[in-house]
N, C-alpha and C positions, 0 to 999 in steps of 0.2 A: 423508552417510550412504547406505549401500547398502540398498535396499528390494527384497525378493523377494516374489512372490505365488505361493503353492503350494497344491495340494490336500491335504486330509488332516484329521485330527482334532487339534484344538488340544491336547487332553490328552496326546497322544502326542509332542508336539514337544520336541526337545532344544534348550533355550536356557537362558540364565542366568535368565530370568523369562518367564512367560506372563501375558498381560493378558486379563481377562474383564471383564464390565460388569454393572451392576445399576441398574434404575430405582427411584425412591423408591416405597415402599409394597409392593414385592414381598417376599413371605415365603418362597416356594418358587421358587428360580431355575430357569429352563428353558434350552433350547438348549445351547450350548457351556458356558455358566456352570453349568448344571445338571449336565452331564457331569463337569466339574471338581469340583463340589461332592460328587458321589457318590464320585468317586475319593478325595476327602479325608475321606470318612466324615462328610459333613454339616457341615464346618467353616464354609462360607459361610452355611448356615442358622443355625448357632449364633451367628455374628457378627451376623446380622440380629436374632435373638431377643434378644441381649444389649443391643441399642440402640447398640452402638459404631459401627455403620455404617448410615447411613440411605439411601444412594444419592444424596445431594445432588450436583448437578452440580458437577464440578471436584474432588470429594473422592476420596481414594484410601486403601486399606488394604492392607497387605502381610501375606501368609500364607506359611508355610513348609510344603513338601510332605512333609518327613521321609521321603523315599524312596518315597512313594506315586505320584509322577509322575516322568517323566524330568527335568523342570525342578525345580530346588530351591526356586524362589520362585513365588508367584502374586500378582499385583497385581489388586485389585478396584477398578474405576473407576466412579464414580457418574455416571449419565446424567440425573439430575433427574427431574422429573415427566413421565410419558409423554405427557400431553395437551399439554405445552409443548415437547416435543422436536422439534428441527428440525436442519438441516445445521449451523447455527452452534453448536448444542449439541454435535453430534458432533465438530466442530472443536475446541471447548474441552475436551471429554473426552479427546481424543487428546493435546492439548497438556499437560493436567494429568498424564496418565499418564506421558508422557515426562519431565516435570520431576521426578516422584516417582522414576522409575528412575534419573535422572541423579545423584540424591543417594546412591544405593547403591554401595558399594564392590564391585568385581568384576562388575558387570552391563555386559557389552559387547555382548550380543545379547539380543533379546527377540522373542517371537512374540505375535501379537494377532489377535483377530477384528475384523471391520469393524463399528464401532458404528452401530447403527440400521438395518443393511442389511435386516432382516426386516420393517420397518414399511411399511405401505401408504403410498403417496405419495412415498416416497424411492427414487430410482433407484439401482441398484447402482453405476453409474459415479460418481454424485455422492457417494455415501457413501465410495467408495474415494478419491476426490479429496480430500475434507476430512480423511480419516484421514492422508493423506500431508502435506497442508498443515499441519495442526495439529502433527504430529510434527516436521516440519522447521523450522517457525517457532519452536517451543519449544526446539529444539536450537541456535538461532542464537546465535552469539557475535560481538560487534563486533570491528572491527580492533583488534589488540593491540600496544601499544608498550612493554609491560613485558618485562623480560628473562626472566621466568618464563612459560612457556606455561600458559594456563588448563587446568584439568582437564577432560578430554573425557568426555561421556556415552556411552551405547550407540552403537556404530558400525553395527549391523546390525538391521534390523527385518524380520521375516518375517510376511507377511499370510497367514493360513490360512483356507481356505474348504472346508467339507465337501462342498458341492454342486458338482460339476465343471462344470455348465452355467453357473453364475454366475461362474466363475473368469475367463474372458476379459473380462467386463464390469468386474470388479473391477480387473483389470490395466490396462485402458484408463483407468479412473478414477484409479488410483494414478499412472500416468505423467503424466496431466493435472495432478494435484495437485503432482507434483514440478516440472513446468514453471512453474506459477504461483508456488510457493514460492520457486524460484530467482529469479523476477522480483522478488518482495518482498525477498529477501535482497540482490539487486543494489541496490535502492533504499535499504535500510537501511545497507548498506556505504557508499554515496556520502554519505548524510546524516550518518553518524557520523564520517567522516574529519575530522581537524583542518583548519582553513582554510589553514594554511601548506603542507599537503600537497595539498589539493583546491582549487585555484584554477581559473578558467575554462578555461585551456588544458589543464590536467590532466583536467578533466571531459571535454573534447572528445577527448583521447587515449584515455581509458578507454572512451568511447562507440564510438570507432573500433575498438578491439580487440573489444569486444562484438559489433559489427556483423559483423566478419570471421568470428567464431566462429559466429554464429547465422544468417548469410545475409541480413542487412539491408543495404540501400543506405545509404551514409553520405556526408554532405556537411557541410562547416562553412564558415561565412562569418566572416572576420576583420573587424577594425574598418575597414579600407580598403574591403572589400566592402560593409559596411553603410553607410559614408559615401557611397558611390556610389549607394546606394538611398535616401538622405536619411533614414536611420533615426536622426535626430538626438536624439530623446527618449531612446531606449535608450542611445545613446552618451554623453549628458550624465551619466547615472548612473555610467558607467565612468570619467569624466574624472579623478577623484581617486585612482585606483588605478594602481599600476605594472603590474598584470596586465590585459592586453587582454581585452575582451569577446569572446565567441564565440557564434554562433548555430548550434546543433547540429541537424542534420536527419537523422532516421532514417526509412527507408521500407520497409514490408513490402508487397510488390506481387506476390503469387502470380500465375502465368501466367493463370489463369482470371479474375482480377479486376484485372489490371494497368492497364487503361484506364478503370476505373469511377471515379466521383467518390469521393474518399477521405473517411474519417473522420479528422479532424485533432485531435491532442492536443497542447496547448501547456503547458509548465511554466515557472513562475517559478524561475530559478536564481541567486539572489543567494548566491554562495559564502561571503560574509561581509558582514554588514550592521552597520556602526557607526552608521547613521543619517545619515552624511555630516555636513554643517555643522550640521544639526539633530540633534546627536549624542545617542545614547541614554545613559541612566544606566549606570554601570559594573556595577551589580548584575545578574548573570546574562547579561551581554553575551556571554559565551563560548558560550551556546546559539545565538547567531545564526549559527553555522556551518551550522545546519540550515535556513537561510532559502532553501535551494535544494531543499527536499523536494518541491516540485511538479515540478521538472525531474527529480529522481531517480525519482519515481513514473512519469513518462512514459518514461524510459529503461528502467526495470524492466518496465513493461508491454509495451514494444516487444520486449524480450528474451523475455518469456513468449509473446507472440503469434507470434513467429518459431518458437520451440520447438514450439508447438502446431500450427503450419502452418495457422492460421486462414485460411479462404478469403474474405478481404476485404482491400481495399487500405486500409492505415492509415499515416498519416504522423505521426511524433512530432517535435516541435520543442522544444528546450530553450534558453532564453535565459539564458546564463551570464555573470554580471557580478559584480564586487566593488564595494561602495559604501563608499568611503573619503573622509575629509576631507583635502585638501591645498590648495595654492595654485591648483590647476587645477580644483578641485571645483566642481560647479554649486551655486547658492545659492538660498535663498528670495528670491523677487522676480524670478528669471529667467523669461523667456518662451521657450518652445521650440516649434519647428515640426518635425514628424516626417514620416513617409512618406506619410500621408494628406493633408498640407497643412494640417491643423487645428492651431490654436495652443493651447498649454497654459501656464498661469501656475503657477509653483511657489510654494506656501505652505510646504511642508515637504519637505526632502530625505529625511526618513525615511518618506515615503509614496512609496517608489521602485519597489515591485513593480508597481504599476499602470502606472508609466511604461514599464518595459521591456516589459510586456505590450502596451501601446498600439502599439508598432512591430512586435512579434512577431505580433500578431493582424492588423495591416495586411498584413504580409508573406505570411501564409498564404492570403490571398484569391486569390493567383495559382494555387493548386491547385484552384480551383473546388470547394470541399469540399461534401460532403453535409451535414456538420455539423462544428462546432468546439467542443471542450471545453477550457477552461483550468483548471489547478490551481495554487493559490498560497497560501502562508502569508502572507495579506494583512493581516488585522486582529486585534489583541488582543480587539477587541469581540466577535468571533464566539464566543469562549470565554465571555464574560460572558452572551451570549444562550443558548448551547446547552450549556455545560459541555464535558466531554470525551466526550460520548456520540454526537455526530453532527457532520459537516461541514455547512456552509451551502451550499445550492444556489440559484443565481440563474440565471434563463433568460428569454429573450425568445421561446421557442418551446415550445408546449405538448407537441408530439410528442416533442421531445428531452427535456424535463423528465420526461415519463412514462417514457421509455426508461431514463433515469438512475435513477429511483426503482425500476424493476423490476430493474435491474442491482444496485442497492443491496441489495435484498431477497435476490437470488440469492447475492451475494458475502459478505453479512454485514457490509459496510462501510456504516454508516448515513449517509444524507443527510436533511436537513430543508429543505423549500422555504421561501425567504425572499422578502419582498416586493420588487417592482421597479416600484413605482408612479411615475408621471411626476412627482409632486410632489417626488421626490428630486432631480430635475434642477435645481430652483431653487437648491439648496444648493451646487452645483458650477459655477454660472455665473460666469465670470471677470469681473473689472473691466476688465482690459486685454487679455484673450485670451478665446477661446471658452469654455474650461473652466479650472477650477483643480483642482489635484490633491488637495485636501482639502476636504471639506464640513463639517468640525468633528466634535465628539464625538457629537452627537445624530444617530442614524440612520447612524452611520459605516459599518456593514457594507453597507447598501444604497446609500449615496451613492458608496462606492468601486466597487461593481458597476456603477452607472450611468456612472461615469467610464470604466470599461473598455468598456462597451457602446458608448460614443461612437465607438470606433475599430474597431468590427466592422461590416462592410458586406457585404451580398450573400450571407450564409449564416446558417443557424440556429446559435445560440450559447448556451453555458452556462458559467457560472463557478462553480468550487467553491472556497470559502474553507476551507482545511484547517489554518489556523494552530493550532487547538485540538486537533487529533487527530494531527498529524504527529510530535509529540515528546512523550514522557512523562518528567516529572521524577522519577518513581518507577515501578517496575513496577506495572502495573494488574492484570494477570492473566498466566497462562502464555502467552497469545498475544501479549501486549503488553509487551515488556521496557522497562526504563529506556532512554531515548535515542530514536533514530529508530524509528518504527513501520512505515514502508513503506506507510502508508495511501494508498489509491488504486489500487494495482496490481491487486488482485483485482477492484475495481470497474470499472476500464477494460477489463480482459479480458472481463468479463461484458457490458459495453456493446458492445464490438467484435464479439463473437460473435452478438449478438442484435438489434442495432439495424437 
């Protein structure tokens, strides 16, 4: 989509539709909405008085100008309660407006004001950013393998601001929102691809193309490289697949920060997870193509950080592996020794994500990181605990945890702190090895995090269990489509910019 930022009066814009907004409880609209209402001889006030439109967040109503405006249509978008309005509300309002426009025949362009830009405490740059994010994420369409092309929505959005002094700040914000949205779209595209298309080597190839376009440094380790580093735990997960594992490394190192200790992002990238010998039930196994959503989020975030030219050294590592059962596959009962020299007893080959992270997190110690954050679709239990409303946050460092919670608030991607008590270690003590890869159902989210922590040494670390938020079996709202959500990209960008 093409997004333009222009000075002017919204009511004078020539577009297929113009978008105004309204808070709940408002009876006489003001600002640009008021100007449009007056041009329409009070049509918006009549709509409010009738009770047909309350301004509820995410709601929309369409009016026709009947020649009273250059635009033939006016879409009124609800902003919800003024006291509860924040950047996430503005993001949702923008997404809902786009979805409503996409259902209309003949709307290929629209003009809009920036939602919430006149409110105290909301920066113009931030309001411009969430307008672009919400619109582009609502416009997202997954990879299409049908012969018929999906019907496209509006292709052009014009952001209109009457005050010329605010215009440059809105433009900066909109361009920022575009960069972040493209990062989320990158993650969604990767996670939505079928597993016969996106296997580890293909993920590496796509990361290489992305790196060349965005100016990131790209490195990939193949199985021979990893074997030389004794990354035997990760490689065990790959043994049953014909597709070789890949360790993908992307680095954003701007000149002013090229030598500073990096923030390191590590993503679980199981391109398809059968469960291995501990095979999963067939019901909904097809969704396991998204078991690489942590890696996808890391690649998407690196794309966004490069586009934004963030003045910080950030390294993204995606551990890409396919978990399949065959005669070479690893087994329950196996004991593995990886890069750290620590031994691991395998109870379940379906608890494989923590295994590939064990060696990936050992590998990143060589970067002497300022902090490390891993993202993984790790446990079904996190959804039982938190539903689809937040990802689980586990950390052994209070400063990093605080920074992640602040990034969560800024980005609108919720995290909830989960316990990391030492008592959970007892559940993962191995009988014949130092640790075992499953502590059982009770406390499974925390015992899995304690297993991962066992392989982190010498740096602050946090683990994000995103299994409940990375994939939607049905559309949740205009921002969250069915399929891959791209969760984590906005969060990681906010962390990198402010940590």
